[in-house]
Every structure is written in C-alpha cells, then in structure tokens.
C-alpha positions in Angstrom: 89.8 -42.6 91.5 87.6 -43.0 95.0 87.3 -40.0 97.2 85.0 -38.1 99.6 83.2 -34.5 98.5 81.4 -32.4 99.8 78.5 -30.1 97.9 80.4 -31.8 94.8 78.3 -31.1 91.8 76.4 -34.5 90.3 73.5 -35.5 87.5 73.6 -38.7 87.7 70.7 -41.8 87.7 69.2 -44.3 91.1 68.9 -47.2 91.7 65.2 -47.0 90.6 66.1 -45.5 87.1 64.7 -42.0 87.7 67.4 -39.4 87.3 69.0 -36.5 89.5 71.2 -33.2 89.8 71.5 -32.1 92.8 75.1 -31.7 95.7 76.7 -35.1 96.4 78.2 -35.8 100.2 79.6 -38.7 100.2 82.0 -41.1 98.1 82.5 -41.5 94.6 84.1 -43.6 92.7 84.6 -42.7 89.3 86.5 -44.3 86.0 87.9 -42.9 83.6 89.0 -44.5 80.3 90.6 -42.4 76.6 92.1 -43.1 74.0 93.8 -40.7 71.4 95.4 -40.0 68.5 98.1 -38.5 69.3 100.1 -36.4 67.1 103.4 -35.1 68.8 105.4 -31.9 68.1 108.7 -31.6 69.7 112.7 -30.4 69.3 115.3 -31.9 71.5 118.5 -30.5 72.9 121.5 -32.9 73.1 122.5 -32.3 76.3 125.4 -34.1 77.0 126.3 -37.4 74.9 123.9 -39.3 77.3 121.9 -36.7 77.6 118.7 -35.4 75.9 115.7 -33.0 76.6 112.6 -32.5 74.5 110.2 -29.9 74.7 107.0 -29.0 72.9 103.3 -29.5 72.0 100.7 -31.8 70.6 97.6 -32.0 69.0 94.5 -35.1 69.7 92.3 -36.8 68.9 89.7 -38.8 71.0 89.5 -42.6 69.3 87.4 -43.9 72.7 86.3 -41.8 75.5 84.2 -42.5 78.9 83.5 -41.2 82.2 81.8 -43.3 84.4 81.4 -44.4 88.2 78.8 -44.3 90.8 78.0 -42.5 94.8 77.4 -44.1 97.5 76.8 -43.4 101.3 76.3 -39.9 101.4 73.6 -37.3 100.5 72.1 -35.8 97.5 70.7 -32.3 97.8 68.5 -32.0 95.1 68.9 -28.7 92.8 71.1 -26.8 95.5 73.1 -27.0 98.8 69.8 -26.0 100.7 67.4 -28.7 98.7 65.3 -32.3 99.6 68.4 -34.2 101.4 67.9 -37.4 99.6 70.4 -40.3 102.0 72.1 -42.9 100.0 73.6 -45.9 102.6 74.7 -49.3 102.5 74.2 -50.4 99.2 72.0 -47.9 97.8 73.9 -45.9 94.7 73.3 -43.8 92.0 75.5 -44.5 88.6 76.4 -41.4 86.3 77.6 -41.4 82.8 79.4 -38.7 81.5 81.3 -39.8 78.7 79.0 -38.1 75.9 80.1 -35.1 77.1 83.8 -35.6 76.4 86.3 -33.0 73.7 87.0 -34.9 70.8 90.4 -32.8 70.5 92.7 -31.4 72.7 96.0 -30.2 72.9 98.4 -29.0 75.1 102.6 -28.9 75.6 105.1 -31.2 76.3 108.2 -32.3 77.9 110.8 -35.1 78.9 114.1 -35.7 78.9 115.9 -39.2 78.2 118.9 -40.6 79.7 121.6 -43.6 78.5 122.5 -45.9 80.7 124.3 -48.6 78.5 125.3 -47.7 75.1 121.9 -50.1 74.2 119.4 -49.1 77.8 117.9 -45.7 77.8 115.4 -44.0 81.1 112.8 -41.6 79.6 110.1 -39.8 81.7 108.2 -37.1 80.0 105.1 -34.9 81.1 102.4 -33.8 79.2 99.5 -31.3 80.1 96.1 -30.5 78.2 95.4 -27.0 77.6 92.0 -27.5 76.2 89.2 -29.2 79.9 88.3 -32.7 79.1 84.6 -31.5 79.0 82.4 -29.4 76.2 81.6 -26.2 77.3 78.3 -26.6 77.5 78.6 -29.3 80.2 77.9 -27.8 83.6 77.6 -30.7 85.8 81.1 -30.7 87.3 81.5 -27.3 88.0 85.3 -26.8 87.6 87.7 -27.4 84.6 89.5 -31.0 84.1 92.9 -31.6 82.3 94.2 -34.0 80.9 97.3 -34.5 82.2 99.7 -37.7 81.5 103.3 -38.9 82.8 105.4 -41.3 81.4 108.2 -43.2 82.8 109.5 -45.8 81.0 112.8 -47.8 79.4 114.4 -48.4 76.1 116.3 -51.1 74.4 118.1 -49.8 71.2 119.0 -52.7 69.3 
C-alpha cells in the first residue's frame, strides 16, 4: 500500500542507521507478504443443481511473514505528537520492519459460494476474515488492531 497518514505511531530506522520513534505525518509505503498453512472446517449447502454455499472456520499457522516499508515526504514528531519535529524531504526516507512482531497462529471464519456455469466450468467467490490481530499483543508501534481479510474470486474446471 501507499498512503498519506497523519499522526501515525511509528518506529523506524533513519538513513544514518539511527532508531526513531514517534508520530509520523506524511507518506507511508508498506509491503506485506504472508504464507500460511491453513486448515479449513466448512459446511456445504447445495441450494440448487448449480449453486453451492459454504461457511465455516479455519485455523492457520504462518510459514513465512513479512511486514516492511518506508516513510517519505513528511515529518516525525519524536516521542509524542508535540515532540521535536524531524523533517523528511526529497530523497530522504526511513524504513521499518515489523516482521518479527507478526503472530504465528490465526483463526477466523469463511463464507463462499460456487456456481456451475457449464457442465465442467465453475465460478466461485469466498471471503476469509481472521479473528486474531496480525501483531502480537506486546506490539505497541501501530496503535490499532489489524486483521487478515482475504477475498478470492476464481474458476475451476472439473475433468
């Protein structure tokens, strides 16, 4: 993602290697890459010969996780929202890496539907919503909870 934020709680590493913490106002670029091993538990309801609806839950274990990014074109108020102002302009950036603070386990709910378009062609959609925040409870840098939410759209061909 690339976003413009105001008073965003942040802990980052400046270009000179120093650790900075405070409230960021400016642009934030974040890249998240997570791989999970997931065990779905679903019930299936056949509504008609062409439609199926499924719902249930899932348990997931994170195999690999990454939550990194950088800030630019803005300023950091060190310590608190009225602290010393450190300005980042032009090519000046600071990076962050919260990968070690990601949770290993996740659970949540899933709902979806499948439609048989032709004899062998199916279209489907499903939504997965995690109930557990992605960061450990001891993580304090981002002050709001973030949850994993995934939507899948696709097709299948049955041989």
